[in-house]
LOVO-592107 format. One record per residue (C-alpha): residue in three letters; x, y, z; residue number from 0. Coordinates in steps of 0.05 Angstrom, whole numbers, plus 5000, padded with zeros to 4 digits. Example, Ala and Ser with C-alpha at 12.3 -4.5 7.8 and 13.67 -1.06 7.14 Angstrom:
BEGIN
[Ala; [5246; 4910; 5156]; 0]
[Ser; [5273; 4979; 5143]; 1]
REM end
This chain:
BEGIN
[Unk; [3434; 5438; 8047]; 0]
[Unk; [3375; 5396; 8084]; 1]
[Unk; [3325; 5374; 8022]; 2]
[Unk; [3252; 5344; 8024]; 3]
[Unk; [3206; 5332; 7959]; 4]
[Unk; [3191; 5407; 7967]; 5]
[Unk; [3232; 5439; 8027]; 6]
[Unk; [3291; 5471; 8012]; 7]
[Unk; [3339; 5489; 8074]; 8]
[Unk; [3412; 5511; 8068]; 9]
[Unk; [3444; 5530; 8131]; 10]
[Unk; [3481; 5591; 8164]; 11]
[Unk; [3499; 5613; 8229]; 12]
[Unk; [3488; 5692; 8225]; 13]
[Unk; [3421; 5726; 8262]; 14]
[Unk; [3391; 5729; 8185]; 15]
[Unk; [3334; 5675; 8157]; 16]
[Unk; [3303; 5683; 8084]; 17]
[Unk; [3244; 5657; 8074]; 18]
[Unk; [3230; 5643; 8002]; 19]
[Unk; [3148; 5611; 7999]; 20]
[Unk; [3135; 5638; 7933]; 21]
[Unk; [3199; 5611; 7887]; 22]
[Unk; [3172; 5538; 7877]; 23]
[Unk; [3141; 5521; 7800]; 24]
[Unk; [3123; 5455; 7820]; 25]
[Unk; [3057; 5429; 7798]; 26]
[Unk; [3059; 5345; 7833]; 27]
[Unk; [3012; 5296; 7824]; 28]
[Unk; [2955; 5317; 7784]; 29]
[Unk; [2956; 5392; 7781]; 30]
[Unk; [2973; 5397; 7716]; 31]
[Unk; [2912; 5369; 7684]; 32]
[Unk; [2864; 5408; 7734]; 33]
[Unk; [2897; 5464; 7720]; 34]
[Unk; [2869; 5514; 7658]; 35]
[Unk; [2936; 5506; 7640]; 36]
[Unk; [3002; 5487; 7669]; 37]
[Unk; [3035; 5556; 7649]; 38]
[Unk; [2975; 5599; 7682]; 39]
[Unk; [2993; 5564; 7745]; 40]
[Unk; [3063; 5591; 7745]; 41]
[Unk; [3061; 5654; 7708]; 42]
[Unk; [3056; 5683; 7786]; 43]
[Unk; [3113; 5655; 7816]; 44]
[Unk; [3171; 5706; 7851]; 45]
[Unk; [3216; 5690; 7796]; 46]
[Unk; [3280; 5660; 7806]; 47]
[Unk; [3286; 5698; 7875]; 48]
[Unk; [3336; 5646; 7893]; 49]
[Unk; [3385; 5666; 7845]; 50]
[Unk; [3379; 5731; 7857]; 51]
[Unk; [3392; 5715; 7929]; 52]
[Unk; [3454; 5685; 7931]; 53]
[Unk; [3502; 5724; 7949]; 54]
[Unk; [3462; 5715; 8021]; 55]
[Unk; [3497; 5662; 8023]; 56]
[Unk; [3565; 5698; 8036]; 57]
[Unk; [3526; 5733; 8089]; 58]
[Unk; [3520; 5665; 8124]; 59]
[Unk; [3453; 5670; 8133]; 60]
[Unk; [3394; 5614; 8127]; 61]
[Unk; [3346; 5604; 8066]; 62]
[Unk; [3281; 5560; 8071]; 63]
[Unk; [3251; 5560; 8002]; 64]
[Unk; [3193; 5516; 7974]; 65]
[Unk; [3199; 5478; 7922]; 66]
[Unk; [3119; 5477; 7902]; 67]
[Unk; [3076; 5532; 7858]; 68]
[Unk; [3042; 5579; 7899]; 69]
[Unk; [2973; 5563; 7858]; 70]
[Unk; [2987; 5497; 7895]; 71]
[Unk; [2980; 5525; 7960]; 72]
[Unk; [3000; 5600; 7980]; 73]
[Unk; [3055; 5592; 8038]; 74]
[Unk; [3047; 5661; 8059]; 75]
[Unk; [2969; 5661; 8072]; 76]
[Unk; [2934; 5648; 8146]; 77]
[Unk; [2926; 5578; 8139]; 78]
[Unk; [2855; 5590; 8171]; 79]
[Unk; [2835; 5618; 8104]; 80]
[Unk; [2823; 5698; 8127]; 81]
[Unk; [2835; 5747; 8080]; 82]
[Unk; [2902; 5799; 8096]; 83]
[Unk; [2876; 5854; 8061]; 84]
[Unk; [2806; 5842; 8079]; 85]
[Unk; [2757; 5881; 8023]; 86]
[Unk; [2811; 5882; 7977]; 87]
[Unk; [2824; 5833; 7910]; 88]
[Unk; [2878; 5781; 7931]; 89]
[Unk; [2898; 5710; 7925]; 90]
[Unk; [2867; 5659; 7985]; 91]
[Unk; [2919; 5601; 8020]; 92]
[Unk; [2902; 5559; 7958]; 93]
[Unk; [2890; 5607; 7893]; 94]
[Unk; [2829; 5597; 7845]; 95]
[Unk; [2847; 5656; 7814]; 96]
[Unk; [2903; 5690; 7788]; 97]
[Unk; [2933; 5757; 7810]; 98]
[Unk; [2893; 5782; 7749]; 99]
[Unk; [2834; 5750; 7765]; 100]
[Unk; [2835; 5697; 7723]; 101]
[Unk; [2811; 5621; 7744]; 102]
[Unk; [2857; 5572; 7753]; 103]
[Unk; [2827; 5513; 7757]; 104]
[Unk; [2781; 5476; 7697]; 105]
[Unk; [2708; 5473; 7719]; 106]
[Unk; [2703; 5414; 7768]; 107]
[Unk; [2759; 5406; 7786]; 108]
[Unk; [2767; 5469; 7844]; 109]
[Unk; [2788; 5435; 7910]; 110]
[Unk; [2735; 5426; 7970]; 111]
[Unk; [2750; 5440; 8040]; 112]
[Unk; [2769; 5367; 8060]; 113]
[Unk; [2825; 5371; 7993]; 114]
[Unk; [2861; 5442; 8027]; 115]
[Unk; [2865; 5420; 8101]; 116]
[Unk; [2897; 5362; 8055]; 117]
[Unk; [2947; 5413; 8035]; 118]
[Unk; [2951; 5449; 8090]; 119]
[Unk; [2975; 5381; 8128]; 120]
[Unk; [3016; 5358; 8071]; 121]
[Unk; [3050; 5428; 8049]; 122]
[Unk; [3039; 5486; 8089]; 123]
[Unk; [3056; 5457; 8154]; 124]
[Unk; [3124; 5423; 8145]; 125]
[Unk; [3147; 5486; 8113]; 126]
[Unk; [3126; 5521; 8162]; 127]
[Unk; [3153; 5473; 8213]; 128]
[Unk; [3210; 5489; 8181]; 129]
[Unk; [3216; 5559; 8191]; 130]
[Unk; [3200; 5554; 8268]; 131]
[Unk; [3251; 5497; 8271]; 132]
[Unk; [3308; 5553; 8245]; 133]
[Unk; [3279; 5603; 8282]; 134]
[Unk; [3283; 5563; 8349]; 135]
[Unk; [3359; 5546; 8315]; 136]
[Unk; [3400; 5614; 8309]; 137]
[Unk; [3356; 5642; 8374]; 138]
[Unk; [3390; 5590; 8408]; 139]
[Unk; [3459; 5626; 8380]; 140]
[Unk; [3442; 5701; 8375]; 141]
[Unk; [3403; 5743; 8425]; 142]
[Unk; [3351; 5767; 8364]; 143]
[Unk; [3344; 5754; 8291]; 144]
[Unk; [3323; 5781; 8223]; 145]
[Unk; [3276; 5738; 8190]; 146]
[Unk; [3274; 5770; 8120]; 147]
[Unk; [3205; 5747; 8083]; 148]
[Unk; [3227; 5745; 7988]; 149]
[Unk; [3180; 5765; 7948]; 150]
[Unk; [3167; 5792; 7878]; 151]
[Unk; [3115; 5822; 7829]; 152]
[Unk; [3100; 5831; 7766]; 153]
[Unk; [3100; 5910; 7759]; 154]
[Unk; [3045; 5927; 7738]; 155]
[Unk; [2979; 5883; 7761]; 156]
[Unk; [2918; 5938; 7768]; 157]
[Unk; [2869; 5890; 7787]; 158]
[Unk; [2911; 5888; 7862]; 159]
[Unk; [2943; 5962; 7867]; 160]
[Unk; [2943; 6022; 7824]; 161]
[Unk; [2996; 6050; 7768]; 162]
[Unk; [3073; 6015; 7780]; 163]
[Unk; [3083; 5991; 7838]; 164]
[Unk; [3141; 6018; 7866]; 165]
[Unk; [3216; 5975; 7876]; 166]
[Unk; [3209; 5967; 7944]; 167]
[Unk; [3164; 5947; 7984]; 168]
[Unk; [3176; 5934; 8055]; 169]
[Unk; [3120; 5903; 8104]; 170]
[Unk; [3125; 5907; 8174]; 171]
[Unk; [3055; 5906; 8189]; 172]
[Unk; [3046; 5963; 8215]; 173]
[Unk; [3105; 5978; 8254]; 174]
[Unk; [3079; 5908; 8297]; 175]
[Unk; [3135; 5865; 8272]; 176]
[Unk; [3193; 5883; 8270]; 177]
[Unk; [3244; 5951; 8308]; 178]
[Unk; [3236; 6016; 8268]; 179]
[Unk; [3316; 6015; 8270]; 180]
[Unk; [3307; 5945; 8237]; 181]
[Unk; [3261; 5978; 8190]; 182]
[Unk; [3307; 6041; 8185]; 183]
[Unk; [3366; 5999; 8163]; 184]
[Unk; [3329; 5965; 8109]; 185]
[Unk; [3288; 6029; 8080]; 186]
[Unk; [3372; 6056; 8079]; 187]
[Unk; [3396; 6040; 8023]; 188]
[Unk; [3328; 6033; 7979]; 189]
[Unk; [3322; 6100; 7988]; 190]
[Unk; [3392; 6114; 7958]; 191]
[Unk; [3380; 6082; 7904]; 192]
[Unk; [3325; 6124; 7880]; 193]
[Unk; [3293; 6069; 7844]; 194]
[Unk; [3229; 6073; 7896]; 195]
[Unk; [3219; 6057; 7955]; 196]
[Unk; [3145; 6048; 8007]; 197]
[Unk; [3149; 6025; 8080]; 198]
[Unk; [3076; 5980; 8099]; 199]
[Unk; [3038; 6009; 8035]; 200]
[Unk; [3007; 5959; 7995]; 201]
[Unk; [3046; 5898; 8013]; 202]
[Unk; [3044; 5903; 8093]; 203]
[Unk; [3079; 5836; 8108]; 204]
[Unk; [3036; 5772; 8093]; 205]
[Unk; [3023; 5711; 8140]; 206]
[Unk; [3100; 5702; 8150]; 207]
[Unk; [3114; 5769; 8175]; 208]
[Unk; [3045; 5777; 8210]; 209]
[Unk; [3056; 5711; 8247]; 210]
[Unk; [3134; 5704; 8260]; 211]
[Unk; [3145; 5775; 8274]; 212]
[Unk; [3157; 5778; 8355]; 213]
[Unk; [3199; 5844; 8374]; 214]
[Unk; [3191; 5829; 8448]; 215]
[Unk; [3217; 5747; 8433]; 216]
[Unk; [3278; 5768; 8396]; 217]
[Unk; [3248; 5758; 8325]; 218]
[Unk; [3256; 5816; 8286]; 219]
[Unk; [3201; 5804; 8221]; 220]
[Unk; [3202; 5842; 8158]; 221]
[Unk; [3174; 5824; 8074]; 222]
[Unk; [3216; 5858; 8020]; 223]
[Unk; [3160; 5853; 7960]; 224]
[Unk; [3208; 5879; 7899]; 225]
[Unk; [3174; 5901; 7828]; 226]
[Unk; [3202; 5842; 7789]; 227]
[Unk; [3234; 5905; 7737]; 228]
[Unk; [3293; 5906; 7781]; 229]
[Unk; [3316; 5851; 7770]; 230]
[Unk; [3286; 5817; 7705]; 231]
[Unk; [3268; 5855; 7632]; 232]
[Unk; [3193; 5852; 7634]; 233]
[Unk; [3153; 5851; 7562]; 234]
[Unk; [3097; 5893; 7553]; 235]
[Unk; [3058; 5828; 7541]; 236]
[Unk; [3061; 5766; 7583]; 237]
[Unk; [3049; 5708; 7553]; 238]
[Unk; [3082; 5630; 7539]; 239]
[Unk; [3113; 5659; 7480]; 240]
[Unk; [3149; 5725; 7535]; 241]
[Unk; [3139; 5694; 7600]; 242]
[Unk; [3180; 5676; 7648]; 243]
[Unk; [3248; 5706; 7626]; 244]
[Unk; [3314; 5679; 7647]; 245]
[Unk; [3354; 5702; 7695]; 246]
[Unk; [3415; 5747; 7678]; 247]
[Unk; [3464; 5761; 7735]; 248]
[Unk; [3481; 5817; 7693]; 249]
[Unk; [3417; 5851; 7694]; 250]
[Unk; [3408; 5842; 7762]; 251]
[Unk; [3468; 5863; 7782]; 252]
[Unk; [3444; 5943; 7803]; 253]
[Unk; [3382; 5909; 7842]; 254]
[Unk; [3430; 5854; 7882]; 255]
[Unk; [3472; 5905; 7909]; 256]
[Unk; [3422; 5946; 7942]; 257]
[Unk; [3391; 5885; 7972]; 258]
[Unk; [3460; 5863; 7986]; 259]
[Unk; [3469; 5935; 8030]; 260]
[Unk; [3400; 5921; 8057]; 261]
[Unk; [3413; 5856; 8088]; 262]
[Unk; [3478; 5886; 8113]; 263]
[Unk; [3445; 5934; 8150]; 264]
[Unk; [3392; 5886; 8174]; 265]
[Unk; [3456; 5848; 8204]; 266]
[Unk; [3490; 5906; 8233]; 267]
[Unk; [3403; 5915; 8273]; 268]
[Unk; [3419; 5834; 8296]; 269]
[Unk; [3482; 5856; 8313]; 270]
[Unk; [3473; 5915; 8350]; 271]
[Unk; [3444; 5928; 8425]; 272]
[Unk; [3394; 5970; 8388]; 273]
REM end
């Protein structure tokens, strides 16, 4: 394992790389003071993703994750600041508000362009340098690899999507980021679970999937956005007294089995001639 101040890399030799850009909750420097509340700044994290996918180590996967909160900088957004979903509500590279639209910063504490550039240099660039290095390392070993971008989100967020989000949301940048055979291999166990799944629905893949997914070069990228209810019991009211909930391996076990089958499918694809 290699660990910097905010990037953790666990290296494996299999043709599978897991990216976890939103599991971090650290608010370095004076961010706790500048945010409306530290809890609000951490609320939209992909809670316990590294624990949910702990089984991936047994598969020989490489895992790259961050410890820094997405409220400081979102490592899955276009670094230019261009929206990934034009015309739809979303959060930006250095978010000013939460998923629900609440302001993150105290008045006058919002980052200006110079600070955003510093954050890109301090946190965005090193994370993506680590991803690129691991992609290159694995491609030296394997003719093709799978980059599986791990995400989760609360099941109901009216500002972002209507109704209840399907359990499994696969994003392939409308098919441009990976071969159809990979999509099918991951979607099959999701369908078999009967928990609900969709391909390229509300979440088509963030910047990581869109930037690194180059099937013609042997790099097949796919995003998995999970509704959190599958591995954490979501309370009716989300506040500081109810959220986040501690990770319970027993509660998460059924979903983890489906995810294990999905990653088995991804590995089978990577090792095949398809």
